C-alpha positions as CSV (number, residue, x, y, z in Angstrom):
1,M,0.0,0.0,0.0
2,V,1.2,3.5,-0.8
3,V,0.4,6.2,1.8
4,I,-0.2,9.7,0.6
5,A,-0.4,12.6,3.1
6,I,-2.6,15.6,2.7
7,C,-2.5,18.8,4.5
8,G,-3.2,18.8,8.2
9,C,-6.5,19.5,9.9
10,D,-8.0,20.9,13.1
11,Q,-9.6,17.7,14.1
12,G,-8.3,14.1,14.0
13,P,-5.0,13.0,12.7
14,A,-3.2,15.5,10.5
15,T,-2.5,13.1,7.6
16,P,-5.4,10.8,6.5
17,P,-4.2,7.5,5.1
18,V,-4.8,7.0,1.4
19,A,-5.7,3.5,0.4
20,T,-4.5,3.3,-3.2
21,T,-2.0,1.5,-5.4
22,N,-1.5,4.6,-7.5
23,P,1.9,6.2,-7.2
24,A,2.1,9.2,-5.0
25,P,2.5,12.5,-6.9
26,V,6.1,13.6,-6.7
27,A,5.2,17.2,-5.9
28,S,2.1,19.1,-6.4
29,K,2.7,22.1,-8.7
30,P,0.9,25.4,-8.6
31,T,-1.4,26.2,-11.5
32,A,-1.4,29.4,-13.4
33,P,-3.7,32.1,-12.1
34,A,-7.3,31.5,-13.1
35,T,-7.4,34.2,-15.7
36,S,-4.7,32.4,-17.7
37,N,-6.3,29.0,-17.6
38,T,-7.3,29.1,-21.2
39,N,-7.5,26.0,-23.3
40,P,-5.2,26.4,-26.3
41,Q,-7.5,24.3,-28.6
42,A,-10.2,25.8,-30.8
43,L,-12.9,27.9,-29.2
44,V,-15.1,25.9,-26.9
45,E,-18.8,25.9,-27.7
46,L,-20.3,27.0,-24.4
47,P,-23.6,25.7,-23.2
48,A,-26.5,28.1,-22.8
49,S,-27.1,27.4,-19.1
50,A,-26.3,25.2,-16.1
51,T,-29.5,23.3,-16.8
52,A,-28.3,22.6,-20.3
53,I,-25.4,20.6,-18.9
54,G,-27.5,18.6,-16.5
55,M,-26.8,20.5,-13.3
56,E,-29.4,19.9,-10.6
57,F,-29.8,22.1,-7.5
58,K,-31.7,21.6,-4.2
59,L,-33.1,24.6,-2.3
60,I,-31.9,24.5,1.3
61,S,-33.9,26.5,3.8
62,A,-32.3,28.9,6.3
63,G,-31.8,27.5,9.7
64,T,-29.6,26.8,12.7
65,F,-27.2,24.0,13.4
66,T,-24.2,23.0,15.5
67,R,-21.0,23.1,13.4
68,G,-17.9,21.0,14.4
69,D,-17.7,18.6,17.3
70,G,-16.1,18.2,20.6
71,D,-14.3,21.4,21.9
72,T,-14.8,23.1,18.5
73,A,-18.7,22.8,18.4
74,H,-20.6,26.0,18.1
75,V,-24.0,27.2,16.9
76,V,-24.2,28.6,13.4
77,V,-27.3,30.6,12.2
78,L,-27.8,30.8,8.4
79,T,-30.3,33.6,7.7
80,K,-30.7,33.0,4.0
81,A,-31.9,30.0,1.9
82,F,-29.5,28.9,-0.7
83,S,-29.4,26.3,-3.5
84,I,-26.6,23.7,-3.7
85,G,-25.7,21.1,-6.3
86,V,-27.3,17.7,-5.9
87,H,-24.1,16.2,-7.2
88,E,-20.4,17.0,-7.4
89,V,-19.5,18.7,-10.7
90,T,-18.9,16.0,-13.2
91,Q,-16.1,15.8,-15.7
92,A,-18.5,16.3,-18.6
93,Q,-19.9,19.5,-17.0
94,F,-16.4,20.8,-16.3
95,Q,-15.3,20.0,-19.9
96,R,-18.2,21.9,-21.4
97,V,-17.6,25.1,-19.4
98,M,-13.8,25.1,-19.1
99,G,-12.8,23.2,-22.3
100,S,-10.4,20.8,-20.4
101,N,-10.5,17.9,-18.0
102,P,-7.7,17.5,-15.5
103,S,-9.0,14.3,-13.9
104,E,-6.9,11.3,-13.3
105,F,-9.9,8.9,-13.2
106,K,-11.6,9.6,-16.5
107,G,-15.4,9.2,-16.9
108,P,-17.9,11.8,-18.1
109,Q,-20.2,11.2,-15.1
110,H,-17.4,10.9,-12.6
111,P,-16.7,13.9,-10.4
112,V,-14.0,16.2,-11.8
113,E,-10.8,16.1,-9.6
114,G,-7.4,17.5,-9.7
115,V,-8.9,21.0,-9.9
116,S,-7.3,23.8,-7.9
117,W,-9.5,26.1,-5.8
118,R,-8.8,28.9,-8.3
119,E,-10.0,26.8,-11.2
120,A,-13.2,25.9,-9.2
121,V,-13.8,29.6,-8.7
122,E,-13.2,30.3,-12.4
123,F,-15.7,27.6,-13.3
124,C,-18.4,29.3,-11.1
125,S,-17.6,32.6,-12.8
126,K,-17.9,31.2,-16.3
127,L,-21.1,29.4,-15.3
128,S,-22.6,32.7,-14.1
129,A,-21.6,34.3,-17.4
130,L,-23.6,31.8,-19.6
131,P,-26.3,33.7,-21.5
132,A,-29.4,32.2,-19.7
133,E,-27.8,32.5,-16.3
134,R,-26.7,36.1,-16.9
135,A,-30.2,37.0,-18.2
136,A,-31.8,35.5,-15.1
137,G,-29.4,37.2,-12.8
138,R,-28.2,33.9,-11.3
139,V,-24.7,33.9,-9.7
140,Y,-22.9,30.7,-8.9
141,R,-20.1,30.2,-6.4
142,L,-18.5,27.7,-4.1
143,P,-20.5,27.0,-0.9
144,T,-19.1,28.5,2.3
145,E,-17.9,26.0,4.8
146,A,-20.9,26.6,7.0
147,E,-23.3,26.1,4.1
148,W,-21.5,22.9,3.2
149,E,-21.7,21.3,6.6
150,Y,-25.3,22.4,7.1
151,A,-26.2,20.8,3.8
152,C,-24.2,17.7,4.6
153,R,-25.8,17.2,8.0
154,A,-29.3,17.6,6.6
155,G,-30.7,18.3,10.0
156,T,-28.7,15.7,11.9
157,K,-26.3,16.0,14.9
158,T,-24.6,12.7,14.4
159,E,-21.2,11.8,13.1
160,Y,-22.5,11.2,9.6
161,S,-25.7,12.3,7.9
162,F,-27.2,8.8,8.5
163,G,-26.1,8.2,12.1
164,D,-23.1,7.8,14.4
165,S,-21.9,4.4,13.2
166,D,-19.7,4.0,10.1
167,S,-21.2,0.6,9.4
168,K,-23.6,2.0,6.8
169,L,-21.1,4.4,5.3
170,G,-20.7,2.1,2.2
171,D,-24.3,2.8,1.4
172,Y,-23.7,6.5,1.2
173,A,-20.1,7.0,0.2
174,W,-17.2,5.8,-2.0
175,Y,-14.2,5.8,0.4
176,G,-11.1,3.8,1.1
177,E,-12.9,0.6,2.0
178,N,-15.1,0.2,-1.1
179,S,-13.8,2.5,-3.9
180,G,-11.3,0.2,-5.5
181,S,-8.8,3.1,-5.3
182,K,-10.7,5.3,-7.8
183,T,-13.6,7.7,-8.1
184,H,-17.1,6.6,-9.3
185,A,-19.9,8.2,-11.2
186,V,-21.8,10.7,-9.1
187,G,-25.2,9.7,-7.6
188,G,-24.3,6.0,-7.3
189,K,-24.8,6.0,-3.5
190,Q,-27.8,6.9,-1.4
191,P,-28.4,10.6,-0.9
192,N,-28.7,12.3,2.5
193,A,-32.1,13.3,3.9
194,W,-32.1,16.5,1.9
195,G,-31.5,14.6,-1.4
196,L,-27.7,15.4,-1.8
197,H,-25.4,12.7,-3.1
198,D,-21.7,12.1,-2.3
199,M,-21.5,14.6,0.6
200,H,-19.5,11.8,2.2
201,G,-16.6,10.4,0.1
202,N,-15.9,10.2,-3.7
203,V,-13.9,13.4,-3.9
204,W,-12.8,16.1,-1.4
205,E,-14.7,19.3,-2.1
206,W,-13.5,22.8,-2.1
207,C,-15.3,25.4,0.0
208,R,-15.2,29.2,-0.6
209,D,-13.6,30.0,2.8
210,S,-9.9,30.4,3.7
211,H,-9.0,28.1,6.5
212,A,-8.9,29.5,10.1
213,P,-9.7,28.2,13.6
214,Y,-13.4,28.2,14.4
215,P,-14.7,31.2,16.5
216,S,-15.1,30.7,20.2
217,G,-18.8,31.7,20.2
218,N,-21.9,31.3,18.1
219,V,-21.9,33.0,14.7
220,T,-24.4,34.2,12.0
221,D,-23.7,33.7,8.3
222,P,-20.0,33.0,8.7
223,S,-17.9,33.1,5.6
224,G,-14.4,32.7,7.0
225,P,-11.4,35.0,6.5
226,A,-11.5,37.3,3.5
227,S,-8.1,36.0,2.4
228,G,-5.6,33.3,3.4
229,A,-2.9,31.0,2.2
230,I,-4.9,27.8,2.4
231,H,-8.6,27.0,1.7
232,V,-11.0,24.5,3.3
233,I,-11.8,21.1,1.8
234,R,-14.6,18.9,3.0
235,G,-16.3,15.5,2.7
236,G,-13.4,13.0,2.5
237,G,-12.9,11.0,-0.7
238,W,-12.3,7.7,-2.4
239,S,-8.9,7.2,-0.8
240,V,-9.5,7.8,2.9
241,T,-10.8,5.9,5.9
242,S,-14.3,6.6,7.4
243,E,-13.3,9.1,10.1
244,F,-12.2,11.6,7.4
245,C,-15.7,11.4,5.8
246,R,-17.5,12.6,9.0
247,S,-19.8,15.6,8.6
248,A,-17.7,17.7,11.0
249,Y,-14.3,16.8,9.6
250,R,-12.4,19.7,8.0
251,S,-9.2,19.8,6.1
252,M,-7.3,22.3,4.1
253,F,-5.1,22.8,1.0
254,V,-3.2,25.4,-1.0
255,P,-5.6,27.0,-3.4
256,S,-3.2,27.0,-6.4
257,F,-2.3,23.3,-6.2
258,R,-3.7,20.4,-8.2
259,V,-3.6,16.9,-6.7
260,Y,-5.5,14.0,-8.2
261,Y,-6.8,12.7,-5.0
262,L,-8.2,16.1,-4.0
263,G,-9.8,19.0,-5.8
264,G,-13.5,18.2,-6.5
265,F,-16.3,20.6,-5.8
266,R,-20.0,21.3,-6.0
267,V,-21.7,24.6,-7.0
268,C,-23.8,26.8,-4.9
269,L,-26.3,29.3,-6.2
270,D,-25.9,32.6,-4.3
271,P,-28.9,33.3,-2.0
272,S,-29.6,36.6,-3.7
273,S,-30.1,34.6,-7.0
274,N,-32.6,32.1,-5.6
């Protein structure tokens, strides 16, 4: 077994084990700034809208939940409803919008991976600029870390969205025990109670926030620091053990780096656009 370490976290061991026979990347290299990530091939024929490429969204009501666990647990109030992707962004969707596919594990309905945070943000900007989206005033972005965990928990206070025991994790997630050391098509496992698939496992997902310690008290509509050297990733992935797929587990990575076992994401529709 080859063990690959990812960036450290606030909770749990700092380096989740990766169950894979793939060679570890020698060194992750920074990508060019998002504005220069232009495909050199012929002009890409852009879709008219997010719906045209099969993106589905679920409206999530405003509410209150407990974020984190143990000593870091605190109450978060979200005052605005928001819509979030039912699935992680697929390779086919990423290809249509960006004109490229950086994924190691190819498959049109597999989640895109190996995407830097900057590229994920660029995808959201380009999606927002599509003719039908611009005409409707819809603005897409990455979810905040608070929105992500609220959506993942789907009203629960347990370790996972389905309970405290990881014995049923294989019904909801592709992770180190059942993935065969690769990603799988989105939507292949059971959704959480709010109808969202792959919130546990398959690929780690970028959040909008820069990483920082949690606040000591309760917060309303938190969005994290305005800037920072590292960004939050959530959800665990195909390569890790169950503890890293917990609803509360948070990790972090450098926003300009691409790594094939990280770097997926799902899209959020800004509350003002709902």
